[in-house]
C-alpha positions as a printed Julia matrix, in Angstrom:
794×3 Matrix{Float64}:
 147.3    91.89   58.03
 148.12   89.62   60.88
 147.22   89.88   64.56
 149.77   88.72   67.08
 149.29   88.26   70.8
 152.09   87.6    73.27
 150.12   87.8    76.53
 149.69   84.09   77.17
 148.67   83.89   80.82
 147.35   80.36   81.03
 148.09   77.01   79.47
 145.35   77.46   76.98
 146.69   80.8    75.92
 150.24   79.38   75.83
 149.07   76.74   73.41
 147.24   79.27   71.35
 150.27   81.52   71.28
 152.44   78.58   70.29
 150.13   77.64   67.48
 149.94   81.23   66.4
 153.68   81.72   66.29
 154.33   78.4    64.56
 151.72   79.17   61.99
 153.26   82.54   61.44
 156.74   81.09   61.02
 155.5    78.75   58.38
 154.13   81.67   56.43
 157.01   84.07   56.7
 155.82   85.39   60.12
 152.51   86.84   59.06
 148.75   86.1    59.47
 146.67   87.44   56.69
 143.31   88.98   57.49
 140.58   88.83   54.99
 136.9    89.94   55.04
 135.8    86.36   54.67
 136.85   85.49   58.21
 134.98   83.65   60.97
 134.89   84.68   64.67
 135.97   82.22   67.29
 133.41   81.47   69.97
 134.59   79.92   73.2
 133.46   76.36   73.58
 132.99   75.81   69.85
 135.33   74.45   67.16
 136.91   77.18   65.0
 135.61   77.03   61.44
 137.83   78.3    58.6
 136.7    79.41   55.2
 138.98   79.74   52.27
 140.44   83.27   52.47
 141.8    85.23   49.66
 145.13   85.86   51.34
 145.26   83.87   54.61
 143.69   82.95   58.01
 143.34   84.93   61.26
 142.6    84.27   64.93
 140.57   87.36   65.84
 140.13   87.26   69.66
 142.38   88.79   72.32
 142.24   88.45   76.15
 143.05   91.08   78.72
 143.23   90.45   82.44
 140.7    92.39   84.61
 141.67   94.44   87.6
 145.24   95.02   86.32
 147.03   97.18   88.89
 150.56   97.45   87.28
 152.26  100.81   86.69
 152.57  100.27   82.94
 149.81   99.79   80.4
 148.9    96.16   79.96
 150.0    94.64   76.65
 147.11   93.14   74.72
 148.44   92.08   71.29
 149.89   93.15   67.96
 148.53   93.93   64.51
 150.7    93.25   61.39
 150.03   93.52   57.7
 151.79   91.54   54.95
 152.28   94.86   53.24
 154.37   96.14   56.15
 158.06   95.97   55.09
 159.22   97.52   58.31
 160.03  100.85   56.7
 157.22  102.7    58.49
 155.16  103.21   55.39
 152.19  101.34   56.88
 149.99  103.07   59.4
 147.72  101.08   61.74
 144.4   102.52   62.81
 142.22  101.17   65.71
 138.48  102.03   66.03
 135.52  100.7    67.99
 134.62  100.3    71.69
 137.26  101.87   73.93
 139.59  102.75   71.06
 141.77  105.71   71.96
 140.58  105.76   75.61
 140.94  102.28   77.01
 142.91  100.71   74.18
 145.71  102.47   72.31
 147.74  101.26   69.32
 151.19  102.11   68.06
 150.38  103.16   64.48
 153.82  102.07   63.33
 154.37   98.73   65.08
 150.67   97.76   65.57
 151.11   97.03   69.33
 147.86   97.32   71.38
 147.91   98.25   75.07
 145.2    98.67   77.76
 145.59  101.9    79.68
 142.91  101.33   82.35
 141.98   98.68   84.86
 138.96   96.77   83.53
 136.12   95.09   85.43
 134.56   92.04   83.8
 131.45   92.37   85.94
 130.79   95.73   84.3
 131.72   94.78   80.71
 132.8    91.35   79.52
 134.23   92.19   76.06
 134.96   94.94   73.56
 134.47   94.89   69.77
 137.11   96.82   67.78
 138.08   97.34   64.13
 141.64   97.43   62.72
 142.9    98.72   59.36
 146.25   99.21   57.69
 146.68  102.23   55.35
 149.49  103.69   53.32
 151.0   106.45   55.36
 151.81  108.48   52.25
 148.58  108.09   50.33
 146.23  107.31   53.24
 144.77  104.58   51.12
 143.82  101.27   52.78
 146.21   98.53   52.06
 143.77   95.85   53.24
 140.04   95.81   54.1
 139.02   96.72   57.66
 139.18   93.76   60.05
 136.95   93.21   63.2
 138.22   91.51   66.36
 137.14   91.09   70.02
 139.02   91.76   73.23
 137.56   89.69   76.08
 138.13   90.68   79.71
 139.57   87.71   81.52
 137.82   87.04   84.9
 139.57   86.76   88.24
 137.97   85.85   91.59
 137.27   89.34   92.85
 133.6    89.0    94.02
 132.45   87.23   97.15
 129.1    85.38   97.25
 126.14   87.48   98.53
 122.74   86.59  100.09
 120.46   89.15   98.46
 117.36   88.2   100.54
 118.93   87.95  103.98
 118.56   88.11  106.89
 115.76   85.56  106.98
 112.87   85.03  109.43
 111.19   81.65  109.33
 109.08   79.38  111.54
 108.83   75.64  111.98
 106.4    73.68  114.19
 107.77   72.31  117.39
 108.04   68.55  117.81
 108.85   68.23  114.09
 110.65   65.16  112.73
 114.4    65.36  112.2
 115.2    66.51  108.67
 112.14   68.68  108.33
 112.85   71.35  105.72
 112.94   74.85  107.2
 114.2    77.15  104.41
 116.39   77.22  101.29
 118.91   80.05  101.08
 120.66   81.11   97.87
 123.85   83.12   97.45
 124.9    84.72   94.16
 128.51   85.33   92.88
 129.15   88.05   90.29
 132.21   86.26   88.88
 132.17   84.32   85.61
 130.53   80.95   86.26
 131.97   79.52   83.01
 135.57   80.19   83.91
 137.2    78.32   86.72
 135.66   78.0    90.2
 135.28   81.7    90.89
 131.46   81.45   90.99
 131.12   77.92   92.38
 129.51   78.34   95.83
 129.44   75.91   98.73
 127.16   76.38  101.84
 128.05   75.63  105.43
 126.6    76.39  108.88
 128.63   78.54  111.22
 126.1    78.85  114.07
 123.02   76.82  114.99
 124.4    73.35  115.47
 123.38   70.78  116.57
 119.81   71.94  116.1
 119.93   72.63  112.35
 121.95   71.63  109.28
 122.4    72.94  105.73
 122.91   71.16  102.43
 126.31   72.32  100.95
 125.1    72.4    97.39
 121.41   73.45   97.58
 121.44   75.62  100.72
 118.38   73.85  102.22
 118.24   74.21  106.01
 116.75   71.29  107.95
 116.11   70.32  111.56
 118.87   68.19  113.02
 117.16   67.0   116.24
 114.02   65.04  117.12
 111.07   66.66  118.99
 112.39   70.17  119.49
 110.19   71.59  122.28
 109.0    75.19  122.04
 108.37   75.32  125.76
 112.09   74.51  126.31
 113.44   76.94  123.68
 111.5    78.98  121.18
 113.98   81.11  119.16
 117.14   80.1   117.27
 119.66   82.2   115.34
 121.42   80.25  112.58
 124.35   81.68  110.58
 124.9    80.26  107.07
 128.15   80.8   105.04
 128.52   80.68  101.25
 132.12   80.3    99.89
 133.28   80.33   96.25
 136.15   78.47   94.65
 134.21   75.33   95.67
 135.13   75.99   99.26
 138.89   75.83   98.63
 141.41   77.84  100.52
 141.64   81.36   99.19
 138.0    81.49   98.12
 135.84   84.43   99.02
 132.82   83.98  101.32
 129.64   85.71  102.5
 127.22   84.9   105.32
 123.64   85.54  106.4
 121.52   85.04  109.51
 118.38   82.92  109.62
 116.12   83.54  112.65
 114.05   80.42  113.28
 111.06   80.36  115.64
 109.36   77.2   116.8
 105.57   77.51  116.55
 103.33   75.99  119.17
 101.33   72.78  118.95
  98.97   71.44  121.58
 101.37   69.08  123.3
 100.77   70.22  126.89
  97.57   69.46  128.87
  96.12   72.04  131.31
  97.0    71.66  134.98
  95.51   73.25  138.14
  98.26   74.48  140.48
  96.37   73.0   143.45
  94.05   70.09  143.94
  91.96   71.83  146.62
  90.73   75.42  146.8
  88.59   77.28  149.33
  86.41   80.36  148.63
  84.52   82.65  151.02
  81.19   84.1   149.73
  78.95   86.32  151.9
  75.28   85.43  151.97
  74.45   88.97  150.8
  75.98   88.3   147.37
  73.59   89.23  144.56
  72.26   86.59  142.21
  74.1    86.74  138.88
  77.19   88.4   140.33
  80.71   86.92  140.06
  81.9    85.56  143.4
  85.3    84.08  142.46
  87.85   83.02  139.81
  89.89   79.89  139.17
  92.55   79.12  136.54
  94.35   76.08  135.15
  97.81   76.62  133.63
  98.66   75.52  130.08
 102.21   75.82  128.71
 100.9    76.14  125.18
  99.9    79.43  123.56
  97.16   80.75  121.32
  94.26   78.5   120.51
  96.22   75.5   121.84
  95.81   76.95  125.35
  92.07   77.62  125.05
  90.02   75.71  127.58
  86.55   75.37  129.03
  85.59   75.11  132.68
  82.64   73.01  133.9
  81.19   71.93  137.24
  81.06   68.15  136.97
  79.53   67.39  140.4
  79.07   68.67  143.92
  76.21   69.83  146.12
  76.57   73.39  144.91
  76.08   72.74  141.18
  72.53   74.09  141.35
  73.54   77.22  143.29
  76.68   78.23  141.38
  77.64   78.34  137.7
  81.0    78.75  135.96
  81.93   80.4   132.67
  85.21   80.9   130.79
  86.88   84.25  130.18
  88.4    83.89  126.69
  90.9    86.69  127.25
  92.39   85.58  130.56
  91.4    81.88  130.24
  90.01   81.99  133.77
  86.92   80.28  135.14
  84.41   82.87  136.46
  82.25   81.51  139.28
  78.78   83.15  139.5
  75.83   82.86  141.86
  72.66   81.32  140.45
  70.5    81.35  143.6
  70.56   83.48  146.77
  72.59   82.23  149.7
  71.24   81.85  153.22
  73.72   81.3   155.99
  70.99   80.21  158.35
  70.02   77.32  156.02
  73.37   76.15  154.53
  76.83   77.27  155.52
  79.07   75.61  152.85
  79.11   74.01  149.39
  81.53   71.71  147.51
  82.22   71.88  143.77
  84.37   69.71  141.46
  85.62   71.88  138.59
  87.17   70.55  135.39
  89.35   72.49  132.92
  89.79   70.93  129.44
  91.42   72.04  126.16
  89.0    72.84  123.37
  91.41   72.3   120.41
  93.05   68.88  120.48
  95.89   67.6   118.23
  95.49   63.86  117.92
  99.18   63.47  116.98
  99.99   64.14  120.61
  97.07   62.37  122.24
  99.55   60.02  123.9
 100.68   63.0   126.01
  97.16   63.45  127.49
  94.57   63.5   128.85
  94.25   67.19  128.02
  92.12   68.1   131.07
  92.41   68.42  134.82
  90.06   68.44  137.85
  90.21   70.31  141.16
  87.93   70.58  144.22
  86.5    73.94  145.39
  84.91   74.41  148.83
  82.72   77.49  149.23
  82.18   78.93  152.7
  78.99   81.02  153.13
  79.54   84.06  155.36
  76.93   85.33  157.8
  75.79   88.92  157.11
  73.33   91.12  158.99
  70.54   91.31  156.42
  67.69   93.81  156.08
  64.11   92.78  156.89
  62.45   90.46  154.41
  58.85   91.05  153.28
  56.54   88.07  153.16
  55.56   88.92  149.56
  57.55   90.43  146.69
  54.69   92.89  146.04
  51.26   93.76  147.42
  47.94   94.71  145.78
  45.2    96.31  147.92
  41.71   97.74  147.28
  39.65  100.55  148.77
  36.4   102.27  147.71
  36.47  105.82  146.49
  35.03  108.53  148.72
  36.06  106.45  151.74
  36.57  108.39  154.96
  40.04  109.53  155.91
  41.71  106.87  158.04
  40.03  103.9   156.37
  42.29  100.8   156.51
  43.49   99.68  153.09
  45.71   96.69  153.95
  48.74   95.47  155.9
  52.32   94.6   154.87
  54.55   92.28  156.91
  58.35   91.97  157.1
  60.67   89.96  159.36
  64.36   89.96  160.25
  65.87   86.89  158.52
  68.83   86.79  160.93
  68.87   84.7   164.06
  68.57   87.83  166.2
  65.06   88.46  164.78
  65.08   92.21  165.54
  61.91   94.32  165.57
  60.92   95.99  162.28
  59.78   99.57  161.63
  57.64  100.5   158.57
  57.41  103.76  156.62
  56.27  104.99  153.18
  58.88  106.36  150.77
  57.4   109.69  149.64
  58.8   109.98  146.15
  55.65  111.29  144.41
  52.47  113.13  145.34
  50.6   109.81  145.19
  52.39  108.69  148.34
  50.77  111.56  150.28
  47.32  109.96  149.96
  48.22  107.15  152.38
  49.81  106.63  155.8
  51.25  103.51  157.45
  51.47  102.38  161.03
  55.19  102.12  161.85
  54.71   99.09  164.11
  51.98   97.04  162.45
  52.44   97.97  158.77
  48.73   98.84  158.31
  48.14  101.28  155.41
  45.31  103.84  155.76
  43.86  106.62  153.59
  45.03  110.17  154.25
  42.79  111.97  151.76
  39.44  111.5   150.0
  40.02  109.36  146.91
  38.28  109.81  143.57
  38.42  106.84  141.2
  37.49  108.98  138.19
  40.53  111.16  138.87
  43.06  108.45  139.83
  41.97  104.79  139.61
  45.3   103.32  140.8
  48.06  104.34  143.2
  51.6   102.94  143.33
  53.48  103.46  146.6
  56.7   102.05  148.05
  56.84  100.76  151.62
  60.2   100.41  153.37
  61.09   98.28  156.4
  64.19   98.62  158.59
  65.49   97.0   161.75
  65.13   99.09  164.86
  68.61   98.03  166.03
  70.21   98.78  162.66
  68.21  101.45  160.74
  70.75  101.45  157.92
  69.51   98.07  156.67
  66.39   98.87  154.66
  64.32   96.76  152.28
  61.56   97.96  149.98
  58.41   96.48  148.53
  55.99   97.93  145.89
  52.34   98.3   146.93
  49.56   98.9   144.4
  46.23  100.32  145.6
  43.21   99.86  143.33
  40.37  102.37  143.89
  36.97  100.7   143.71
  34.09  102.53  142.09
  30.87  103.82  143.6
  28.04  105.35  141.59
  28.75  109.04  142.16
  28.64  110.42  138.62
  25.41  110.85  136.59
  25.43  109.89  132.91
  25.71  112.55  130.22
  25.66  112.8   126.47
  28.72  111.29  124.88
  29.37  114.45  122.84
  27.86  117.67  121.59
  25.36  116.66  118.91
  24.55  118.82  115.9
  20.99  117.68  115.19
  19.46  118.72  111.86
  15.89  118.28  110.62
  15.01  118.77  106.96
  12.16  121.05  105.98
  10.61  118.26  103.97
  10.9   115.69  106.79
   8.09  113.2   107.28
   6.46  112.16  110.56
   8.28  109.36  112.41
  11.59  110.0   110.62
  14.81  109.35  112.67
  16.95  112.47  112.5
  19.63  111.6   115.11
  20.85  108.71  117.27
  22.44  109.73  120.58
  24.57  107.84  123.1
  25.61  108.54  126.66
  28.72  108.1   128.78
  29.34  107.67  132.48
  32.6   108.36  134.34
  31.83  105.55  136.74
  32.85  101.93  136.25
  30.69   99.93  133.87
  29.06   98.05  136.75
  27.53  101.34  137.88
  26.69  102.82  134.51
  26.62  100.21  131.79
  22.84  100.47  131.21
  21.41  103.88  130.27
  17.76  104.89  130.02
  16.64  107.77  127.8
  13.34  109.68  128.06
  11.8   113.1   127.63
  11.18  115.25  130.65
   7.73  114.21  131.88
   7.28  117.48  133.74
   7.04  119.3   130.4
   4.02  119.22  128.1
   3.93  116.91  125.13
   6.31  118.11  122.43
   4.3   118.49  119.15
   7.44  118.56  116.96
   9.79  115.78  118.14
   9.81  112.65  120.26
  12.44  110.23  121.65
  12.71  106.45  121.45
  14.96  104.41  123.82
  16.66  101.71  121.75
  17.58   99.75  124.92
  21.19   99.36  123.76
  22.54  102.49  125.46
  21.38  104.59  122.49
  18.25  106.6   121.74
  16.72  107.92  118.5
  15.23  111.39  117.91
  12.11  111.26  115.66
   9.93  113.88  114.01
   6.24  114.14  114.9
   4.9   116.19  111.98
   5.26  116.56  108.25
   7.02  119.81  107.38
   9.29  122.38  109.03
  10.03  125.9   107.88
  13.15  127.94  108.55
  11.26  131.17  108.09
   8.78  130.22  110.79
  11.25  128.68  113.28
  14.81  127.64  112.49
  15.87  126.21  115.91
  14.11  123.82  118.31
  15.2   122.7   121.78
  14.55  119.18  123.06
  15.29  118.34  126.75
  16.45  114.71  127.22
  16.6   112.87  130.55
  19.36  110.17  130.95
  19.6   107.78  133.93
  22.08  104.96  134.7
  21.62  101.52  136.24
  23.81  102.05  139.29
  22.88  101.76  142.95
  21.53  104.23  143.69
  20.65  105.29  140.11
  21.68  108.75  139.0
  20.27  110.85  136.18
  20.95  114.09  134.35
  19.14  116.27  131.86
  20.65  117.53  128.63
  19.13  119.74  125.95
  19.55  118.98  122.26
  19.55  121.85  119.77
  17.77  120.95  116.53
  18.3   123.14  113.48
  15.91  123.32  110.51
  17.75  123.0   107.19
  16.94  122.76  103.51
  17.81  119.31  102.19
  18.01  117.47   98.93
  15.46  114.81   98.1
  17.94  112.13   99.22
  18.27  113.79  102.65
  21.6   115.59  102.12
  21.69  118.97  103.86
  21.94  121.87  101.44
  21.76  124.91  103.7
  20.63  125.76  107.21
  20.75  129.59  107.36
  20.68  132.63  105.14
  24.41  132.89  104.88
  24.51  129.46  103.36
  22.72  130.51  100.15
  25.81  132.27   98.94
  28.14  129.45   99.79
  25.85  126.87   98.18
  26.38  128.51   94.83
  29.96  127.46   95.02
  31.37  130.99   94.72
  34.99  131.4    95.53
  36.54  134.33   97.37
  37.74  135.86   94.11
  34.22  135.72   92.63
  32.75  137.43   95.7
  35.34  140.21   95.48
  34.54  140.69   91.78
  30.81  140.96   92.53
  31.43  143.49   95.29
  33.67  145.49   92.97
  30.94  145.6    90.31
  28.42  146.77   92.87
  30.73  149.57   93.97
  31.29  150.65   90.36
  27.53  150.73   89.74
  27.0   152.8    92.88
  29.68  155.27   91.85
  28.22  155.48   88.35
  24.71  156.08   89.71
  26.03  158.75   92.05
  27.71  160.48   89.14
  24.46  160.52   87.14
  22.58  161.99   90.1
  25.2   164.7    90.57
  25.08  165.5    86.84
  21.29  165.69   86.92
  21.29  168.03   89.89
  23.92  170.21   88.25
  21.85  170.51   85.09
  18.71  171.41   87.07
  20.53  174.15   88.91
  21.92  175.6    85.7
  18.4   176.38   84.37
  17.28  180.01   84.7
  14.42  180.63   87.05
  11.57  182.95   85.78
  11.6   186.49   87.18
   7.97  186.33   88.18
   6.57  183.23   89.77
   2.84  182.83   89.48
   1.02  182.44   92.72
  -0.94  179.62   91.09
   2.18  177.68   90.17
   1.22  174.09   89.88
   4.52  173.04   91.51
   3.22  174.33   94.8
   0.71  171.45   94.74
   3.46  168.77   94.56
   3.58  166.85   97.82
   7.0   165.41   98.74
   7.31  162.46  101.09
   9.88  159.71  101.81
   7.53  156.76  102.1
   9.17  153.71  100.53
   5.94  151.7   100.61
   5.22  148.34  102.09
   6.56  146.11   99.34
   4.43  143.7    97.38
   1.84  143.47  100.17
   1.19  147.23  100.04
  -1.1   147.61   97.02
  -2.4   151.04   97.96
   0.82  153.03   97.63
   1.41  152.13   94.02
  -0.54  150.12   91.52
   2.04  147.73   90.21
  -0.2   146.44   87.47
   0.86  149.4    85.32
   4.23  147.71   84.81
   2.88  144.47   83.47
   1.69  144.98   79.96
  -0.14  147.5    77.82
  -3.47  145.75   78.31
  -3.33  146.16   82.03
  -2.13  149.74   81.66
  -5.32  150.63   79.74
  -7.33  150.34   82.91
  -5.26  153.09   84.6
  -7.47  156.17   84.39
  -6.16  158.41   87.09
  -3.02  159.08   89.1
  -3.3   158.11   92.71
  -0.99  160.8    94.06
  -2.56  163.83   92.16
  -6.21  164.53   91.88
  -6.94  165.6    88.26
  -9.08  168.66   87.58
 -10.22  167.47   84.17
 -11.42  163.98   83.64
  -9.29  162.41   80.95
 -10.76  161.14   77.77
 -11.07  157.41   77.83
  -8.84  155.53   75.38
  -9.86  152.24   73.92
  -7.63  150.03   71.92
  -8.78  146.73   70.74
  -6.74  143.76   71.81
  -5.87  142.96   68.24
  -4.27  146.37   67.68
  -2.13  145.96   70.79
  -0.9   142.67   69.55
   0.13  144.09   66.18
   1.9   147.29   67.2
   5.6   147.13   67.89
   7.59  148.73   70.7
   8.22  152.01   68.85
   4.53  152.54   68.22
   3.77  151.7    71.8
   6.2   154.38   73.06
   4.75  156.95   70.66
   1.24  156.21   71.97
   2.38  156.64   75.54
   4.15  159.9    74.64
   0.99  161.26   73.05
  -1.12  160.25   76.03
   1.33  161.94   78.39
   1.19  165.13   76.35
  -2.62  165.17   76.44
  -2.98  164.12   80.05
  -3.86  167.24   82.09
  -2.92  165.55   85.33
   0.81  165.29   84.58
   3.23  167.94   85.98
   3.99  170.93   83.74
   7.72  170.1    83.68
   9.57  167.21   82.12
   9.1   163.93   83.87
  10.43  160.41   83.43
   8.05  157.57   82.77
   9.27  153.96   82.82
   7.51  151.1    81.07
   8.37  147.5    81.75
   6.61  145.89   78.85
   6.86  142.15   78.95
   4.74  141.47   75.94
   1.3   139.91   75.74
   0.7   137.2    78.29
   0.63  133.61   77.09
  -2.32  131.3    77.19
  -0.64  129.27   79.93
  -0.74  132.29   82.21
   2.03  133.85   84.25
   3.96  132.1    86.98
   4.86  135.42   88.6
   4.24  135.69   92.33
   3.33  139.38   92.2
  -0.35  138.67   92.76
   0.14  135.71   95.03
  -0.14  137.86   98.13
  -3.74  138.82   97.31
  -5.01  135.36   96.42
  -5.26  132.11   98.32
  -5.25  128.66   96.85
  -5.61  125.23   98.3
  -3.6   123.68   95.51
  -0.83  121.19   96.52
   2.52  122.36   95.14
   4.55  119.28   96.11
   4.79  118.28   92.45
   7.17  121.22   91.89
   9.91  119.24   93.6
   9.79  116.68   90.78
  10.52  119.27   88.05
  14.28  119.19   88.56
  16.89  121.62   89.84
  15.55  124.5    87.68
  12.4   124.7    89.85
  14.09  123.92   93.19
  13.77  127.47   94.53
  10.13  127.67   93.44
   9.41  124.38   95.21
  11.02  125.72   98.36
   8.97  128.95   98.29
   5.65  127.17   97.82
   6.7   124.59  100.38
   7.27  127.36  102.96
   3.87  128.94  102.21
   2.15  125.6   102.62
   4.02  125.03  105.92
   2.96  128.44  107.23
  -0.69  127.76  106.37
  -0.52  124.42  108.18
   0.97  126.09  111.22
């Protein structure tokens, strides 16, 4: 199959068409297509392999943007098997086949039905095949070929990044690069000059220029001054077809701004200035402003103002406002029109950021002269001192002079001055002032211990102009007199241990005095001499404003006396000396051997055991339960007694009539007559009991003798049986059932008993102090015998 193209639209295509047709004529007008074919690539030499049946040129061209009324002819397919009788059918497949490209299946002519755009698609790959129309069998293998879209100049150059904004320093050298612009052309850069762009400047001359090939914009003048012109708008054009006539073009705008450099020195608009400042201006306040002009901007216009000389350099100061770049003139010292009426200052303004490239344009500083005129102002009176401190004794009489303040009119008129106290607080009410002389006097009785210092404010005004007022602070110190007696520094809780020894220090006391230390720094302590000698305690003056309380005897007992009172006399060293009497309360307490207080009163015994609140509640609850249980037993006993049947006949000689009932509870352990307690000790002691003390027996009981050895051998059961038998045989017992209680403790030991039951009836001179060395188990016993010994000593 051969492929024929007749659309030769350029010399190259004409040559190709000529070669094609000549080659076809030499081979009977046909180009054979085989599968062993090679594609032709533009710019490379066509390589031919040995085909089975011939050679083929397999690339067509179609012009883009075709606007004709008829389909554009592309080329022709022809097979060697085609005899022209219509038996061969040509089939076209691939990209755009049937839609963009159509083929006449009989003649093999290919046409383009649509206008093509190379910028959207540059080529199409299609496949051609010749088949037998009757049998539909391929006459030759399928052949692949390419249809390339031929470019035309239909796209103008475009600046994709425009418009541009760029800066360049002023005073730059000519030819300084500003910016490079680039335009793009969508046409085929490999075909013709459709995409060959050339740059030119349409607006911005003679200040800037552009390179035609690279698009680099440069300055075209020397020393372009920002202060003369700051902004430039440059228009750059890009034209294809190498700038030839008929080429398409595009343009963009480049906005160029000249940035500032420090090429202008500061300048004062005037060489002489004059400023009026009233003498009443406050120190530290701003009194005027001055400014030097600088054509530069930003940091290049920053400057600093200084006073370089003049007679007012010590009175005025100048600073720079960074926002407004002004010099702020301030007052350092107060002005006085009467002393100096004018000042002269030389002020310099200089740039702080210098560019040495432009130092030849300097110097970058300027100087001006400022004359300051001091204005006369009617001023308020002026006190001779900025503050006053005065002194007066407390308790001074009303009207006592404290001190005098003085103020004068500083003006030349020298008007008279009137004084008064500014009553802002209650403290000001304690003093008065003479309106003419300024003498301050007391208005109330002063007490240093209540208020040691008073702060008042005295005002002075001119009589001719009362609106001008000046003030001065006055401090009044109240001097002390000895009008307060000394007293104890605090309430002392003095404690003496029961086992204290004579001469033992139990407390050290100090005193205090409301007066100043000069009137009360030395205190004297003593006992009241009007009272008799205290046998229990004494006092010792330590001569360091303290005193010690000492014991005078060996032991103290809480049971005998738990509180003692000791009057103490305290006097100061003031003139005249004052004294006071105070009474110390001394409590007697039980202490450990190392002197630590254990308890001081009866309530403390419970707390010393370390019982918590919960334990106390539990103990109380147990006591209540025992009481309820005992009450229930009593009620049950009474109920049983009442349930017994009484005899119908009661004998007149009923023994129960002899029972004497009384509610005597006895006198405790000391009362040995009400009940013989020895019966509760042991069986041996109970043998001596022959008779009841509350009932006189009619028959003398038979004496019972038991040897000591038998008592030691019998056990508790035998002992109870013996007592039961004795009770049955005893004629002195009541005829009804009775309850007898035995507290048998066993036979006494050879060491004897330590019970205190018989201690009330015997006296001993034995010293029981050794009990305190037996440890905590015998602490209570040591306390009891210690109290007895103390009572005997007393």
